[in-house]
Structures are given as structure tokens and as C-alpha cells.
C-alpha positions as CSV (number, residue, x, y, z in Angstrom):
1,M,5.3,8.0,13.5
2,A,6.3,10.8,10.6
3,T,5.5,9.3,6.8
4,K,6.2,10.6,3.2
5,M,3.2,8.8,2.1
6,T,0.4,11.3,4.0
7,A,0.5,15.0,4.5
8,K,-1.4,15.9,7.1
9,G,-3.5,12.7,7.1
10,V,-4.5,12.1,3.6
11,C,-2.7,10.2,1.0
12,T,0.1,11.8,-1.2
13,T,-0.4,9.0,-3.7
14,T,-2.2,11.0,-5.8
15,A,-1.5,10.6,-9.8
16,P,-3.3,7.5,-11.3
17,G,-1.7,4.3,-12.2
18,T,1.1,5.3,-9.6
19,E,2.7,3.5,-6.0
20,Q,4.5,4.4,-3.1
21,Y,5.8,2.4,-0.7
22,E,7.8,3.3,2.5
23,T,9.8,0.4,5.2
24,F,9.0,1.0,8.8
25,Y,10.0,-0.9,11.5
26,S,7.8,-2.6,14.8
27,A,8.2,-4.5,17.6
28,H,6.9,-7.9,18.1
29,R,7.1,-10.0,21.4
30,G,10.5,-8.2,21.9
31,K,11.6,-8.1,18.1
32,R,12.3,-5.5,15.9
33,I,10.5,-6.7,12.6
34,S,10.2,-4.1,9.5
35,R,7.3,-3.5,7.2
36,V,5.9,-2.1,3.9
37,M,3.5,0.5,3.9
38,Y,1.9,0.3,0.5
39,D,-0.2,2.5,-1.6
40,Y,-1.7,1.9,-5.1
41,R,-3.7,4.5,-7.3
42,D,-5.8,2.7,-9.5
43,T,-6.1,4.4,-13.1
44,D,-9.9,5.5,-12.0
45,N,-8.6,7.0,-9.4
46,E,-9.6,4.1,-6.3
47,L,-6.8,3.7,-3.6
48,F,-5.3,0.6,-2.4
49,S,-3.3,0.4,1.0
50,C,-2.2,-2.4,2.4
51,V,0.9,-3.3,4.7
52,A,2.9,-6.6,4.6
53,P,6.2,-7.9,5.6
54,T,7.6,-7.1,1.8
55,L,7.5,-5.2,-0.8
56,A,6.5,-7.9,-3.1
57,E,3.5,-9.1,-0.8
58,C,2.4,-5.7,-1.1
59,R,2.2,-6.2,-4.7
60,R,0.7,-9.7,-4.8
61,K,-2.0,-8.5,-2.5
62,R,-2.4,-5.3,-5.1
63,D,-2.7,-7.6,-7.9
64,E,-5.0,-9.5,-6.4
65,W,-7.5,-6.7,-5.6
66,L,-6.9,-5.2,-9.0
67,Y,-8.1,-8.7,-10.9
68,K,-10.9,-9.4,-8.1
69,K,-12.2,-5.4,-9.1
70,H,-11.9,-6.0,-12.5
71,N,-12.9,-9.3,-13.4
72,T,-16.6,-8.8,-10.6
73,Q,-17.9,-5.6,-11.9
74,K,-20.9,-5.8,-14.6
């Protein structure tokens, strides 16, 4: 699958505090389904990536990750 989110296998989401996403299609049990591939580079430069059915679901997962990350640090 060709993607704008990677170049030679390396994530192109490089600026802290930015997100990048794109929709792709897959087949499951003979049905075509859409998925969203999502990357978010946190302000400390850590990368969060996920795949979900919608952009809203990706952002919910990102927010959950950020909450856990920032509330469990010592």
C-alpha cells in the first residue's frame, strides 16, 4: 500500500504537536471496509500511531494515550 505518511518506511509526521491521517480500504469477509491510519507526534517528540474505523475513534484513542501518559508520569 502506498502512503503519504511514510517515506522509505519512516514516519513523515515529524513536527511536535502535529497529526497526520489517511483513509484506506481493506476487505473483510468479502466486504470492502474503510479504515483510518493515524499518526500524532506529541510535544515531547513521542509518536502515537493507530488504525481505527473513523478519524474520531483515532483521536479518542490518542486522547486516551495522552491522558495515561501525562497522568502516570512521576
